[in-house]
C-alpha positions in Angstrom: 50.5 1.0 57.0 48.7 -2.2 56.5 45.4 -0.7 57.8 45.9 2.3 55.5 46.4 0.0 52.6 43.3 -2.0 53.4 41.2 1.1 53.3 42.7 2.4 50.1 42.2 -1.0 48.5 38.5 -0.9 49.4 38.3 2.4 47.5 39.8 0.8 44.4 37.2 -2.0 44.6 34.4 0.6 44.8 35.5 2.8 42.0 38.5 2.3 39.7 39.6 5.9 40.3 40.7 4.8 43.7 43.9 3.6 42.2 45.0 7.2 41.8 45.1 8.1 45.5 46.5 4.6 46.2 49.5 5.3 43.9 50.0 8.8 45.3 50.0 7.7 48.9 52.2 4.6 48.2 54.8 6.8 46.3 54.7 9.4 49.1 55.3 6.7 51.8 58.2 5.2 49.7 59.8 8.7 49.5 59.3 9.6 53.1 59.5 6.3 55.0 61.1 3.9 52.7 60.3 1.0 50.4 59.3 -1.5 53.1 56.4 0.6 54.5 55.3 1.4 50.9 55.2 -2.3 50.0 53.2 -3.1 53.2 50.7 -0.4 52.3 50.4 -1.8 48.7 50.0 -5.3 50.0 47.1 -4.3 52.2 45.4 -2.6 49.2 45.8 -5.7 47.1 44.5 -7.9 49.8 41.3 -5.9 50.5 40.6 -5.3 46.8 41.0 -9.1 46.1 38.7 -10.0 48.9 35.9 -7.8 47.4 36.5 -8.5 43.7 37.6 -12.2 43.6 34.2 -13.7 44.2 32.7 -11.8 41.3 35.7 -12.7 39.1 35.3 -16.4 40.0 31.5 -16.3 39.2 31.9 -14.6 35.8 35.5 -13.6 34.9 34.6 -12.0 31.5 31.7 -9.9 32.8 33.6 -8.8 35.8 36.5 -7.5 33.7 34.2 -5.9 31.2 31.9 -4.0 33.6 34.3 -3.3 36.4 37.4 -2.5 34.4 37.0 -2.1 30.7 33.7 -0.1 30.7 35.1 2.2 33.3 38.3 2.9 31.5 36.5 3.2 28.1 33.9 5.8 28.9 33.2 8.3 26.1 34.6 11.9 26.6 32.0 14.5 27.4 32.0 17.8 25.6 33.2 20.0 28.5 35.8 22.7 28.4 38.4 23.2 31.1 36.3 26.1 32.5 33.2 23.8 32.6 35.2 21.2 34.5 36.6 23.7 37.0 33.0 25.0 37.4 31.9 21.4 38.2 34.7 21.2 40.8 33.5 24.4 42.4 29.9 23.2 42.4 28.5 25.6 39.8 27.6 23.0 37.1 27.5 23.7 33.4 24.1 25.4 33.6 25.6 28.5 35.3 28.2 29.2 32.6 26.0 30.6 29.9 25.4 34.2 28.8 27.0 37.4 30.2 26.8 36.0 33.8 28.8 33.0 32.6 31.8 35.2 31.7 31.8 36.6 35.2 31.6 33.1 36.7 34.5 32.0 34.4 36.6 34.9 35.7 35.6 34.0 39.2 36.7 30.4 38.6 40.1 31.5 37.4 40.4 33.6 40.6 39.4 30.5 42.5 42.3 28.6 40.9 44.7 31.3 42.0 43.2 31.3 45.5 43.5 27.5 45.6 47.2 27.8 44.7 47.7 30.3 47.5 45.9 28.1 50.0 48.0 25.1 48.9 51.2 27.2 49.4 50.1 28.0 53.0 49.2 24.4 53.7 52.5 23.2 52.3 54.3 25.0 55.2 52.6 22.5 57.6 54.6 19.3 57.2 51.7 17.0 58.1 49.5 18.5 55.5 51.9 18.1 52.5 50.5 14.8 51.5 47.0 16.3 51.4 48.3 19.1 49.1 49.8 16.7 46.7 46.8 14.4 46.8 44.4 17.3 46.2 46.4 18.6 43.3 46.6 15.1 41.6 42.9 14.4 42.1 42.0 17.8 40.7 44.1 17.2 37.6 42.5 13.7 37.3 39.1 15.3 37.2 40.1 17.8 34.7 41.5 15.1 32.4 39.0 12.3 32.9 36.8 11.5 29.9 33.5 11.7 31.7 32.7 14.5 34.2 29.6 15.1 36.3 28.8 17.5 39.1 29.0 14.9 41.9 32.6 13.9 40.9 34.0 16.9 42.7 33.2 15.1 46.0 36.4 13.1 45.6 38.3 16.3 46.6 36.4 16.7 49.9 38.9 15.0 52.2 42.2 16.5 50.9 40.6 20.0 50.5 39.3 19.9 54.1 42.9 19.1 55.4 44.5 21.7 53.2 42.0 24.5 54.3 42.5 23.5 57.9 46.3 23.6 57.6 46.3 26.9 55.7 44.1 28.6 58.2 46.8 27.9 60.9 49.3 29.8 58.8 47.3 33.0 58.3 49.1 35.9 59.8 47.1 38.8 58.4 45.9 41.3 61.1 43.3 41.4 62.5 42.4 37.9 61.4 45.5 36.4 63.0 44.3 37.4 66.4 41.2 35.1 66.1 41.8 31.7 67.6 42.8 29.0 65.1 39.6 26.9 65.5 37.4 30.0 64.9 39.6 31.0 61.9 39.1 27.6 60.4 35.3 27.7 61.0 35.2 31.2 59.4 37.1 30.0 56.3 34.9 26.9 55.9 31.7 28.8 56.3 32.6 31.5 53.8 33.7 28.9 51.2 30.6 26.8 51.9 28.3 29.8 51.4 30.0 30.7 48.2 30.1 27.1 47.1 26.3 26.7 47.3 24.8 30.0 46.4 21.0 30.3 46.7 19.7 33.5 45.2 15.9 34.4 45.5 14.1 33.9 42.2 16.9 31.9 40.6 15.5 29.8 37.8 16.8 27.8 34.9 17.3 24.3 33.5 19.5 23.4 36.4 17.3 24.6 39.3 14.2 23.1 41.0 10.9 24.4 39.7 7.6 24.0 41.5 4.4 23.8 39.6 0.8 24.2 40.8 -0.7 21.2 42.5 -3.1 19.4 40.2 -6.7 18.8 41.2 -7.2 15.9 43.6 -8.2 12.7 41.8 -6.5 13.5 38.5 -3.8 11.3 37.0 -1.2 14.1 37.4 -1.9 14.3 41.2 0.4 11.3 41.8 3.3 12.9 39.9 6.0 14.8 41.8 5.6 18.6 41.7 9.3 19.3 41.9 11.7 18.7 39.1 15.2 17.9 40.3 18.2 19.8 39.1 19.5 18.2 36.0 23.1 18.7 37.1 22.6 16.8 40.3 21.1 13.6 38.9 23.3 10.5 39.6 25.3 9.2 36.7 
């Protein structure tokens, strides 16, 4: 428990959102294993976060609290709908939700939410995966409610979602898929979701996709400029 707390505390020191999984795991441990183990985990988290943050606090207390805590909690709210946010979690980005095709994607996202609920139900039947189900649900709600939201934020769901999909794949009893060995079942589910998660259609263009221009003449000023414009939705914020 101490080691788990140390790791979770490092997450808090890197990004303040890390306090959410820390609270979830500590509450789960309290419920399942008792107060003592939960306090040991919390103590480890406090210790590692203190080791990382205390030197900066001693050097400049006001700046440390401002930039590390206050600015992170006081970020302005972005103008994104719930559908936009779910699209970000699924990897589509806001650029793919416009026009007639956007309506189809919005419907597809709602189907994805229902599918996620079904996968969560299957994973809940595996006792060792229940914490991952709870953690994934809480982190998803956090991303839907957080003031600022960018495409890369969905990566915070990677660990619990991987565990949930793996656990759910062991509970599939649909013929003929149930006759496939569990590791292959898991690989099939992951590959299908990964292919759907990162679609690449030929000729796809738009404000969120890479575009390649003609190479300028050698020796011109434009020759030193990059010829590929990165997707706007993938820039680091």
